[in-house]
C-alpha positions as CSV (number, residue, x, y, z in Angstrom):
1,M,48.4,158.6,-11.8
2,G,49.7,161.1,-9.3
3,N,53.2,162.5,-9.5
4,F,55.6,161.7,-6.6
5,S,58.5,164.1,-5.8
6,G,61.9,162.7,-5.5
7,S,62.2,163.7,-1.9
8,S,59.2,161.5,-0.9
9,L,61.1,158.5,-2.3
10,A,64.4,159.4,-0.6
11,P,65.5,156.7,1.8
12,R,65.2,157.5,5.4
13,P,68.4,157.6,7.5
14,S,68.9,154.4,9.4
15,P,68.4,154.4,13.2
16,L,72.1,153.5,13.7
17,R,73.2,156.5,11.7
18,K,71.1,158.7,14.0
19,Y,73.0,157.6,17.1
20,V,76.3,157.7,15.3
21,N,75.6,161.4,14.6
22,I,74.7,161.8,18.3
23,F,78.0,160.3,19.2
24,R,79.9,162.6,16.7
25,V,78.2,165.8,18.0
26,S,78.7,164.7,21.7
27,L,82.3,164.0,21.0
28,I,82.8,167.5,19.5
29,E,81.1,169.0,22.5
30,R,83.2,167.1,25.0
31,M,86.4,167.9,23.2
32,A,85.7,171.6,23.7
33,Y,86.5,170.9,27.4
34,R,89.7,169.0,26.8
35,G,91.6,171.3,29.1
36,D,89.2,170.4,32.0
37,F,89.7,166.7,31.2
38,L,93.5,167.2,31.2
39,L,93.6,169.1,34.5
40,G,91.2,166.6,36.1
41,T,93.4,163.7,35.0
42,V,96.6,165.2,36.3
43,L,95.0,166.0,39.7
44,R,93.8,162.3,39.9
45,F,97.4,161.2,39.8
46,L,98.3,163.0,43.1
47,P,96.6,160.4,45.4
48,M,98.7,157.7,43.6
49,L,101.8,158.9,45.4
50,T,100.2,158.4,48.7
51,T,99.0,155.0,47.6
52,I,102.4,153.9,46.6
53,L,104.0,155.1,49.9
54,L,101.2,153.3,51.8
55,W,101.7,150.0,50.2
56,E,105.4,150.2,50.5
57,A,104.9,150.7,54.2
58,I,102.5,147.8,54.4
59,Y,104.9,145.4,52.8
60,A,107.8,146.7,54.9
61,G,105.7,146.3,58.1
62,S,104.5,142.8,57.2
63,G,108.0,141.6,56.6
64,Q,106.8,139.6,53.6
65,T,107.7,140.0,50.0
66,R,104.3,138.7,48.7
67,L,100.7,139.2,50.0
68,S,98.2,136.8,48.5
69,D,100.5,136.1,45.6
70,Y,101.1,139.8,44.9
71,S,104.5,141.2,45.2
72,M,104.9,144.9,46.0
73,R,105.5,145.7,42.3
74,E,102.5,143.7,41.3
75,M,100.3,145.5,43.9
76,I,101.3,148.9,42.7
77,A,100.9,147.8,39.0
78,Y,97.4,146.5,39.9
79,L,96.4,149.8,41.5
80,L,97.6,151.7,38.5
81,L,95.7,149.4,36.1
82,V,92.6,149.8,38.1
83,H,92.5,153.5,37.0
84,I,92.3,152.2,33.4
85,S,89.5,149.8,34.4
86,R,87.5,152.6,36.0
87,M,88.1,154.9,33.1
88,F,85.9,152.5,31.1
89,S,83.4,151.3,33.7
90,S,82.7,154.4,35.9
91,M,79.6,156.4,34.9
92,P,79.5,159.4,37.2
93,G,76.2,161.2,37.3
94,L,74.4,158.7,35.0
95,A,72.0,157.2,37.4
96,A,71.4,160.5,39.2
97,G,70.7,162.2,35.8
98,I,68.2,159.6,34.8
99,A,66.4,159.8,38.1
100,R,66.4,163.6,37.9
101,D,64.9,163.6,34.4
102,I,62.2,161.3,35.6
103,R,61.4,163.4,38.7
104,E,61.4,166.7,36.9
105,G,59.5,165.6,33.9
106,N,62.4,166.1,31.4
107,L,62.0,162.5,30.2
108,K,59.2,163.7,27.9
109,K,61.8,165.1,25.5
110,Y,62.7,161.6,24.6
111,L,59.1,160.5,24.2
112,L,58.2,163.4,21.9
113,Q,61.1,162.9,19.6
114,P,62.1,159.7,17.6
115,I,65.0,159.1,20.0
116,D,65.3,156.2,22.4
117,M,66.6,157.5,25.7
118,I,68.9,154.6,26.5
119,S,70.4,154.5,23.0
120,Y,71.0,158.3,23.2
121,L,72.7,158.0,26.6
122,V,74.9,155.1,25.3
123,S,76.0,157.3,22.4
124,Y,76.6,160.3,24.7
125,R,78.6,158.3,27.2
126,A,80.6,156.6,24.6
127,A,81.6,160.0,23.2
128,H,82.5,161.2,26.7
129,K,84.7,158.2,27.2
130,A,86.4,158.6,23.8
131,A,87.1,162.3,24.6
132,Y,88.4,161.4,28.0
133,I,90.7,158.6,26.8
134,A,92.0,160.9,24.0
135,T,92.8,163.8,26.2
136,S,94.2,161.7,29.1
137,F,96.4,159.4,26.9
138,L,99.6,161.5,27.3
139,P,99.3,162.0,31.1
140,Y,98.6,158.3,31.6
141,A,101.5,157.4,29.3
142,L,103.8,159.6,31.3
143,L,102.5,158.1,34.6
144,F,103.1,154.6,33.4
145,F,106.5,155.5,32.1
146,L,107.5,157.0,35.4
147,C,106.2,153.9,37.2
148,R,107.6,151.4,34.7
149,Q,109.7,149.7,37.3
150,F,106.5,148.3,38.8
151,F,105.7,146.5,35.5
152,A,109.2,145.1,35.1
153,D,108.1,141.6,35.9
154,L,105.0,141.8,33.6
155,S,105.1,139.6,30.5
156,V,102.0,139.5,28.4
157,S,101.0,137.7,25.3
158,P,98.9,139.1,22.4
159,A,96.1,136.8,23.6
160,T,96.2,138.3,27.0
161,V,96.2,141.9,25.6
162,A,93.2,140.9,23.5
163,A,91.3,139.5,26.5
164,Y,92.2,142.6,28.4
165,V,90.7,144.9,25.7
166,V,87.6,142.8,25.6
167,S,87.2,142.9,29.4
168,L,87.5,146.7,29.3
169,L,84.8,147.1,26.6
170,L,82.5,144.7,28.4
171,G,83.2,146.6,31.5
172,F,81.8,149.7,29.8
173,V,78.6,147.8,29.0
174,V,78.3,146.4,32.6
175,G,79.1,149.8,34.2
176,F,76.7,151.8,31.9
177,F,73.7,149.5,32.1
178,F,74.1,148.8,35.9
179,E,74.0,152.6,36.5
180,A,71.1,153.0,34.1
181,S,69.2,150.2,35.9
182,I,69.8,152.0,39.2
183,G,68.6,155.3,37.7
184,M,65.3,153.7,36.5
185,I,64.4,153.3,40.2
186,G,63.3,156.9,39.9
187,F,60.1,155.8,38.3
188,W,59.0,154.3,41.6
189,F,60.8,156.5,44.2
190,L,60.9,160.3,44.3
191,E,64.3,160.6,45.8
192,V,67.1,158.1,45.2
193,T,70.2,160.2,46.2
194,S,70.8,158.3,49.4
195,F,70.4,154.9,47.8
196,L,72.9,155.9,45.0
197,Y,75.4,157.0,47.6
198,V,75.2,153.6,49.4
199,V,75.4,151.7,46.1
200,N,78.4,153.7,44.9
201,T,80.2,153.4,48.2
202,L,79.8,149.6,48.2
203,N,80.7,149.4,44.6
204,F,84.0,151.2,45.3
205,F,84.9,148.5,47.8
206,V,83.5,145.3,46.3
207,S,84.8,146.1,42.7
208,G,88.4,145.8,43.9
209,H,89.1,149.5,43.4
210,M,90.9,149.8,46.8
211,F,92.9,146.5,46.7
212,P,92.7,143.2,44.9
213,L,89.9,140.9,45.9
214,D,92.4,138.1,46.4
215,L,93.6,139.8,49.7
216,L,90.2,139.0,51.3
217,P,89.5,135.6,53.0
218,A,88.8,132.9,50.4
219,S,85.1,132.7,51.1
220,W,84.7,136.5,50.8
221,A,86.8,136.7,47.6
222,M,84.8,133.9,46.0
223,A,81.5,135.5,46.9
224,L,82.5,138.9,45.5
225,K,84.0,137.4,42.3
226,A,80.5,135.9,41.7
227,L,79.1,139.4,41.5
228,P,79.3,141.7,38.5
229,F,81.2,144.5,40.3
230,Q,84.5,142.8,39.9
231,Y,84.3,143.5,36.2
232,M,84.4,147.3,36.8
233,A,87.9,147.3,38.4
234,Y,89.4,144.0,39.5
235,F,88.9,141.6,36.6
236,P,90.6,143.6,33.7
237,A,93.6,144.6,35.9
238,A,94.0,141.0,37.1
239,V,93.8,139.7,33.5
240,L,96.7,141.9,32.3
241,L,98.8,141.0,35.3
242,G,98.4,137.4,34.4
243,K,96.5,136.5,37.6
244,I,93.6,135.2,35.6
245,H,94.5,132.9,32.7
246,G,93.6,129.6,31.0
247,P,90.1,128.3,31.6
248,A,89.5,130.8,34.4
249,L,90.0,133.6,31.9
250,V,87.6,132.1,29.4
251,Y,85.0,131.5,32.1
252,G,85.5,135.1,33.4
253,L,84.9,136.6,30.0
254,I,81.8,134.5,29.5
255,G,80.6,135.6,32.9
256,E,81.2,139.2,32.1
257,F,79.3,138.9,28.9
258,I,76.4,137.2,30.7
259,W,76.3,140.0,33.3
260,A,76.4,142.6,30.5
261,V,73.4,141.0,28.8
262,I,71.5,140.7,32.1
263,F,72.0,144.5,32.8
264,V,71.0,145.4,29.3
265,V,67.8,143.4,29.6
266,T,67.1,144.7,33.1
267,A,67.6,148.4,32.1
268,R,65.2,147.9,29.1
269,L,62.6,146.1,31.2
270,L,62.7,148.7,34.0
271,Y,62.4,151.5,31.4
272,R,59.4,149.9,29.7
273,C,57.7,149.2,33.0
274,G,58.4,152.7,34.3
275,L,57.0,154.4,31.2
276,R,53.6,152.7,32.0
277,R,53.3,154.6,35.2
278,Y,55.1,157.8,34.1
279,S,53.3,161.1,33.9
280,A,54.7,164.5,33.0
281,Y,52.9,167.9,33.0
282,G,53.8,171.3,31.8
283,G,55.4,172.8,28.7
């Protein structure tokens, strides 16, 4: 009988622990740039002053106290909450980075190591979001405190807050895997920069980032709410404002979950199909 060393019988670390470690290392790396996060967050607040003045002028010029069931306070509160929605769902550089790795052959680093590219990127982006939320918490808290008069009419229940948190987390999944799916197009097209620009520009509008989708004509609003983009900005903000409640809230969360699953499956399928035609040369 041969002798077996204790190390050969040691249990291998689970795949989940591997990506937890990636998250931890990425978080430490991102926290090294907390000053950059803080400065960037503060600078993003400056356009909000212009936005508040703009909508005050719009309401004053219209002579109405409500537009599509939004008072001026609710409109400003919505635009402030959209920043929180986008904090979770926006994935700057993700699609472009995937397409660049495919084009330049850097994808092979994932193929030569026991690391799944999509799982790695999920861990990395989750760490990025955690670092961003941690470093921007105080600036956002100050902003919302200074703008507390716009939330004076807001009354939320614990159930609404819970639904809001779930919508934000699902928004992260929808935003990540949508961007990942777009990046996978790099397997079939050499240059996707122009396409990404068009998609991101349309996403900025149809997601409700600029204004609530309810301000559009009913047919347009209904069509855009059937798309997944609303979950990246409009839906979470509208939930916390109480604009979506009851059965509509339940159906909305189910719809968001379904879109999240669709994009997860789509990204995985595109990745598998793309690898079949992928070739990389060099060291």
